[in-house]
C-alpha positions in Angstrom: -99.3 -163.3 -55.9 -101.4 -164.3 -59.0 -105.1 -163.6 -59.1 -107.1 -166.5 -60.5 -109.6 -164.5 -62.5 -107.8 -163.1 -65.4 -105.8 -164.3 -68.5 -104.5 -167.9 -68.8 -101.3 -167.0 -66.9 -103.5 -166.6 -63.8 -105.6 -169.8 -64.3 -102.7 -172.0 -63.2 -103.2 -175.6 -62.1 -103.9 -175.9 -58.4 -104.8 -172.2 -57.8 -107.7 -171.8 -55.4 -109.9 -168.7 -54.9 -112.9 -168.1 -52.6 -114.9 -165.6 -50.5 -115.8 -166.0 -46.9 -119.5 -166.6 -46.3 -120.9 -165.5 -42.9 -124.0 -167.4 -41.7 -125.4 -169.2 -38.7 -126.1 -173.0 -38.6 -127.4 -173.9 -42.1 -127.8 -176.8 -44.5 -126.0 -175.9 -47.8 -128.3 -176.6 -50.8 -126.3 -175.2 -53.7 -123.4 -173.0 -54.6 -123.4 -170.5 -57.5 -120.4 -169.0 -59.2 -120.8 -166.2 -61.7 -118.5 -165.9 -64.7 -117.8 -162.9 -66.9 -115.9 -164.8 -69.6 -115.3 -168.5 -70.2 -113.5 -169.3 -73.5 -112.9 -173.0 -72.5 -115.1 -175.7 -74.1 -115.1 -177.5 -70.7 -114.1 -176.4 -67.2 -113.0 -178.8 -64.5 -112.7 -177.8 -60.8 -112.8 -179.3 -57.4 -115.2 -177.6 -55.0 -114.3 -177.5 -51.4 -116.1 -176.1 -48.3 -114.0 -175.0 -45.4 -115.1 -174.1 -41.9 -113.4 -171.0 -40.6 -111.5 -172.0 -37.4 -109.7 -168.7 -36.8 -107.7 -166.0 -38.5 -106.6 -167.6 -41.8 -107.3 -171.1 -40.4 -109.7 -173.3 -42.3 -110.8 -177.0 -42.2 -112.3 -178.8 -45.2 -115.7 -180.3 -44.1 -116.3 -182.4 -47.2 -116.0 -186.1 -46.6 -115.7 -186.8 -50.4 -114.3 -184.6 -53.2 -116.8 -182.7 -55.3 -115.6 -182.3 -58.9 -117.3 -179.9 -61.3 -117.1 -180.7 -65.0 -119.2 -178.4 -67.1 -119.3 -177.3 -70.7 -119.1 -173.7 -71.8 -122.7 -174.0 -73.1 -123.9 -175.2 -69.6 -121.9 -172.5 -67.8 -123.0 -169.4 -69.8 -122.6 -166.7 -67.1 -123.5 -168.8 -64.0 -122.7 -172.3 -62.8 -124.9 -173.9 -60.1 -123.7 -176.9 -58.1 -126.4 -178.9 -56.2 -125.0 -180.0 -52.9 -128.1 -181.4 -51.2 -127.0 -185.0 -51.4 -123.8 -184.2 -49.5 -125.9 -183.3 -46.4 -123.5 -180.4 -45.5 -124.4 -178.5 -42.4 -122.2 -175.5 -41.4 -122.3 -173.7 -38.1 -120.7 -170.3 -38.5 -118.5 -168.8 -41.2 -117.3 -170.9 -44.1 -115.4 -170.7 -47.4 -116.6 -172.2 -50.7 -113.6 -172.7 -53.0 -113.0 -173.7 -56.6 -109.7 -175.3 -57.2 -108.1 -175.8 -60.7 -107.3 -179.5 -60.8 -106.9 -180.0 -64.6 -104.8 -177.9 -67.0 -107.3 -176.3 -69.3 -104.7 -175.0 -71.7 -104.7 -171.6 -73.2 -107.9 -169.5 -72.8 -109.8 -167.1 -70.5 -111.7 -167.8 -67.4 -112.9 -164.6 -65.7 -115.1 -164.5 -62.6 -117.5 -161.6 -61.9 -116.1 -159.6 -59.1 -116.5 -156.4 -57.1 -114.5 -154.3 -54.6 -116.9 -154.5 -51.6 -115.2 -157.3 -49.8 -112.1 -159.5 -50.1 -111.4 -163.0 -51.4 -109.0 -165.6 -50.2 -106.4 -167.2 -52.5 -103.7 -169.8 -52.4 -101.5 -171.0 -55.1 -101.5 -174.7 -54.2 -103.8 -176.9 -52.2 -101.4 -177.0 -49.3 -100.2 -173.4 -49.7 -100.6 -170.4 -47.5 -103.9 -168.5 -47.7 -103.7 -164.8 -48.6 -106.3 -162.2 -49.1 -106.9 -160.1 -52.2 -108.9 -156.8 -52.3 -111.5 -158.2 -54.8 -114.7 -160.1 -54.0 -115.5 -162.8 -56.6 -119.1 -163.6 -57.2 -119.9 -166.8 -55.3 -123.2 -167.3 -53.6 -124.9 -170.1 -51.7 -128.5 -171.2 -51.2 -129.0 -172.5 -47.6 -131.7 -173.7 -45.4 -131.3 -172.3 -41.9 -134.5 -174.0 -40.6 -133.0 -177.5 -40.9 
């Protein structure tokens, strides 16, 4: 299994990586991803949000695709994606994923990560989910009062 936060060989087209986020019923305002290194001039991802249905079973709750196109200058160490206009309400555990949908060519894209939790990964958008013993740095801003 390739891990999508290292050298170019691991940033293959269609790789998906995420963490599980545990929360009650909430309105998702924004998603943040923290990068350690980005050598690409521009990055291009599709963001997906999956409701956790059961053990390794997830359902995408986005009605329309959310594409992220950002320059290296905009990204710096953190990328923030505003999701307010998508009116996403989640009830329970969910995954926020970043999917490679454009070949960026040779370069480095490394996410900040830790060993406190695990992340989920699959090599294609229809592939099998697997876990890896590293937690990539994805966070959300939610409104649980909505």
